[in-house]
C-alpha atoms as one frame of an Amber mdcrd trajectory, in Angstrom:
protein
  -0.104  -0.020  -0.085   1.155   3.452  -0.951   1.253   6.647   1.269  -2.375
   7.185  -0.013  -5.516   5.239   1.350  -7.851   7.044  -0.704  -7.221   8.627
  -3.852 -10.238   9.778  -6.262  -9.414  11.939  -9.395 -12.288  13.633 -11.443
 -15.193  11.939  -9.431 -18.659  12.611 -10.999 -22.116  11.774  -9.806 -25.363
  12.821 -11.139 -29.245  11.558 -10.417 -31.031  12.257 -13.210 -30.256  16.272
 -14.197 -28.797  16.867 -10.802 -25.149  17.247 -10.699 -24.130  15.777  -7.108
 -20.302  15.627  -7.478 -18.761  17.568 -10.250 -15.379  16.331 -10.906 -13.640
  16.108  -7.220 -10.281  15.060  -6.578  -9.222  13.692  -3.046  -5.770  12.435
  -1.667  -6.431  10.848   1.857  -2.885  10.023   3.490  -2.712   6.747   5.003
  -2.754   6.559   9.048  -4.108   9.897   9.079  -7.582  11.617   9.955  -9.324
  13.217   6.914 -12.512  15.059   7.133 -15.240  16.110   4.709 -17.166  19.206
   5.720 -20.282  20.709   4.037 -23.722  22.243   4.066 -26.974  20.187   3.715
 -27.007  18.610  -0.064 -23.302  19.402  -0.851 -22.543  15.646  -1.370 -20.679
  14.562   1.613 -22.816  11.261   2.161 -23.066  10.619  -2.014 -18.876  10.886
  -1.769 -18.815   8.338   1.191 -21.442   6.138  -0.551 -19.037   6.137  -3.594
 -16.062   5.571  -1.874 -17.600   2.626  -0.107 -18.941   0.624  -3.325 -22.527
   1.384  -2.204 -22.930   3.728  -5.340 -21.506   3.701  -8.626 -19.697   7.040
  -9.958 -20.501   8.478 -13.285 -16.910   8.916 -14.113 -13.542   9.945 -12.781
 -11.009   7.211 -10.978 -11.061   6.017  -7.485  -8.542   3.666  -5.451  -9.291
   2.536  -2.146  -6.420   0.932  -0.051  -4.390   0.584  -3.576  -7.590  -1.324
  -5.263  -9.318   0.184  -8.176 -12.745   1.015  -7.263 -14.382   0.091 -10.534
 -12.925  -3.571 -11.231 -11.827  -4.533  -7.812 -14.950  -3.444  -5.698 -14.852
  -6.766  -3.620 -10.986  -5.986  -2.310 -12.093  -2.323  -1.271 -15.018  -3.846
   0.807 -12.500  -6.246   2.441 -10.227  -3.305   3.497 -12.754  -0.945   4.706
 -15.305  -0.500   7.609 -18.159   1.728   7.539 -20.017   3.292  10.394 -23.033
   5.197   9.319 -25.285   8.339  10.843 -27.409   5.760  12.835 -25.790   2.812
  14.803 -26.478  -0.358  13.215 -27.033  -2.753  16.000 -29.623  -5.373  16.448
 -31.278  -3.967  19.716 -32.680  -7.750  20.413 -29.235  -8.882  20.574 -26.808
  -8.572  23.306 -23.306  -6.292  22.996 -21.940  -9.562  23.050 -24.178 -11.148
  20.593 -23.832  -8.370  18.237 -20.280  -8.598  18.231 -20.397 -12.443  17.585
 -22.865 -12.147  14.540 -19.839  -9.698  13.062 -17.489 -12.682  13.642 -19.662
 -15.129  11.623 -20.395 -13.046   9.310 -16.591 -12.556   8.631 -16.288 -16.263
   9.075 -13.500 -15.801  11.681 -12.417 -19.292  13.434 -14.238 -20.318  16.689
 -11.430 -19.586  18.961 -10.333 -16.584  17.265 -13.594 -15.248  17.078 -14.165
 -15.572  21.044 -11.014 -13.897  21.128 -11.788 -10.937  19.027 -15.246 -10.544
  20.719 -13.627 -10.519  24.310 -10.907  -8.151  23.212 -13.379  -5.474  21.631
 -15.391  -5.297  24.535 -12.467  -4.705  26.641 -11.131  -1.872  24.518 -14.694
  -0.056  24.350 -15.248  -0.656  28.027 -18.405  -2.809  27.058 -17.536  -5.706
  29.437 -20.250  -5.211  32.094 -23.153  -4.363  29.968 -22.000  -7.215  27.591
 -24.666  -9.431  28.491 -27.369  -6.488  28.258 -29.399  -6.053  25.258 -28.572
  -3.282  22.927 -31.925  -1.819  23.650 -30.958  -1.010  26.765 -27.741   0.771
  25.894 -27.068   4.536  26.168 -26.626   6.695  22.767 -22.949   6.887  23.442
 -22.762   3.127  24.128 -24.539   2.248  21.110 -22.176   4.244  19.139 -19.212
   2.222  20.820 -20.747  -0.893  19.939 -21.297   0.047  16.442 -17.680   1.212
  16.031 -16.717  -2.157  17.853 -18.560  -3.905  15.239 -16.677  -2.235  12.227
 -13.100  -3.299  13.691 -14.048  -6.881  13.868 -12.710  -7.270  10.175  -9.593
  -5.589  11.225 -10.096  -2.626   8.300  -7.310  -0.408   7.885  -9.515   2.225
   6.363 -12.802   3.312   8.540 -15.511   5.553   7.089 -17.003   7.721   9.796
 -20.421   9.221   9.065 -21.185  11.625  11.710 -20.187   9.424  14.285 -20.793
  11.455  17.535 -24.264  13.344  16.304 -26.548  13.152  19.216 -24.181  12.237
  21.748 -23.522  14.125  24.996 -19.858  16.120  25.333 -18.867  13.102  27.663
 -19.627  10.665  25.452 -18.319  12.382  21.995 -14.764  12.905  23.614 -14.839
   9.386  24.693 -15.060   8.737  20.900 -12.660  11.057  19.877 -10.219   9.248
  22.321 -11.144   6.073  20.643 -10.533   7.450  16.973  -7.129   8.735  18.352
  -6.154   5.308  19.382  -7.114   3.822  16.073  -5.049   6.375  14.032  -2.137
   5.599  16.392  -2.471   2.254  15.402  -2.102   3.263  11.690  -5.677   2.878
  10.749  -6.962   5.535   8.224 -10.156   7.534   9.249 -12.513   9.372   6.575
 -15.109  11.570   8.770 -17.895  13.469   8.178 -18.998  15.502  10.755 -21.787
  18.506  11.838 -19.383  19.537  14.768 -16.554  21.734  13.094 -14.923  21.662
  16.701 -14.766  17.713  16.032 -12.963  18.237  12.888 -10.629  20.985  14.267
  -9.817  18.637  16.947  -9.317  15.279  15.045  -8.720  15.867  11.470  -5.203
  16.338   9.843  -6.610  17.350   6.774 -10.053  18.932   5.829 -11.944  19.259
   2.663 -14.820  21.609   2.120 -17.288  20.382  -0.287 -20.053  22.869  -1.599
 -22.490  22.531  -4.405 -20.919  19.287  -5.749 -17.530  20.710  -5.834 -14.345
  21.094  -3.488 -14.009  24.590  -2.489 -10.784  24.455  -0.184  -8.554  21.680
   1.217  -6.109  21.731   3.776  -4.850  21.305   7.530  -7.326  23.268   9.778
  -4.794  25.764  10.470  -4.419  26.593   6.553  -8.031  27.054   6.035  -8.175
  29.437   8.796  -5.124  31.431   7.667  -7.284  31.812   4.437  -9.766  33.890
   5.798  -9.602  37.515   6.799  -9.583  38.563  10.252  -6.135  36.575  11.116
  -3.933  39.108  13.369  -1.294  39.389  15.759  -1.873  41.022  19.139   1.145
  42.678  20.418   1.108  43.558  24.350   3.449  46.524  25.607   4.420  47.306
  29.143   4.052  51.195  28.924   1.755  53.612  26.855   5.137  55.192  25.218
   5.984  51.608  23.533   2.518  51.439  22.444   2.748  55.042  20.866   5.905
  54.204  19.214   4.908  50.626  17.793   1.498  52.258  16.523   3.357  54.893
  14.467   5.510  52.443  12.779   3.429  49.539  11.887   0.983  50.686   9.594
  -2.619  49.399   9.698  -2.546  48.526  13.286  -5.533  49.088  15.853  -4.574
  49.955  19.310  -6.341  49.378  22.819  -4.805  52.194  25.405  -6.399  50.083
  28.144  -4.782  46.711  27.253  -1.447  48.206  26.187  -2.235  46.092  23.329
  -1.969  46.628  19.204  -3.601  44.396  16.816  -1.642  44.175  13.410  -3.255
  42.252  10.685  -1.451  39.587   9.465  -1.519  35.871   7.857  -0.186  34.327
  11.050   2.639  32.613   8.826   6.422  32.594  10.222   7.558  35.025   7.478
   5.312  37.609   8.196   5.733  37.364  12.142   9.437  37.536  11.690   9.054
  40.807   9.617   7.085  42.267  12.181   9.253  41.532  14.954  12.327  42.642
  13.116  10.185  45.984  12.405   9.863  46.330  15.892  13.758  45.625  16.658
  14.723  48.206  13.974  13.373  50.735  16.384  14.565  49.140  19.633  10.961
  48.440  20.692  10.228  44.903  22.387   6.954  43.617  23.124   5.972  42.181
  26.306   4.254  39.284  24.833   2.554  38.307  21.367  -0.151  35.970  20.238
  -1.668  34.898  16.770  -5.248  35.229  16.686  -7.227  33.290  13.760 -10.495
  32.480  12.551 -12.037  29.243  13.773 -13.372  26.659  11.531 -17.126  28.135
  11.780 -15.642  31.369  10.415 -13.992  29.501   7.236 -17.074  27.296   6.600
 -19.543  30.349   6.498 -16.982  32.317   4.285 -16.386  29.463   2.067 -20.341
  28.330   1.686 -22.242  30.969   2.390 -24.029  28.953   5.187 -23.847  28.709
   9.250 -22.937  25.155  10.629 -26.511  24.932  11.575 -26.856  23.190   8.248
 -23.502  21.374   8.015 -25.744  18.096   8.442 -26.975  15.567   5.998
């Protein structure tokens, strides 16, 4: 397997006369978290459905785990795991029985299957509730069981479609920890989420999809730097220093009460170095400086024209 777990080039999909995916390109590195964001109807779910062989693309080429999606769909399915928006557990079965069902479907040897079930119950902190029916599980427990069932086949690429929707903050952070552990083990995560904080916390790279087209890709910090509003805040110890700095730094905004100067910046090291060199040239020194960037909510609104309230599909 190459460094890329998933690659897509010119991916297209239409339903009748509606273009859902308009030639998108993706490159997801192995052992990372890649998050796909987009407003309602942007094409996120269609992208996941295509990449997981549930829907056939109209055009473009896709490789998943080194396999051609068009000609090696069976091999792709063997390499991936999928956890959808809603926990796909059988509520009439216990947690242990749900896991055993997946073991049986994967045709694991009897002894190996028991070991897999025991290890997953332990890993997801479900041992005490293993003999309880899934109908008695909380939302967070159901999501953990669902993800545990996905791991039965030991997939190296996992698609998580809004895995924490509806969970309380504690359960959500538990799921984040599990995702980080999976990535630490070398698993690749393809994540869609309605929580931009989640993408910010977990994703190595983010792609923003809008009306079937990718409007931006990059690390969370890369995307934030693209949006106006990034600035450096310099704090001085005296009004005299603040006055002097304000005179030599064009476009700055001062706060006399806080003795701070706000300077527009892209937040990059080159511009920071130039700013500090400018102060040094005039024998000025800031007591402290901080870089402030827009958050992903600002990025999302600027790129799509929508608020985060409509991110979910």
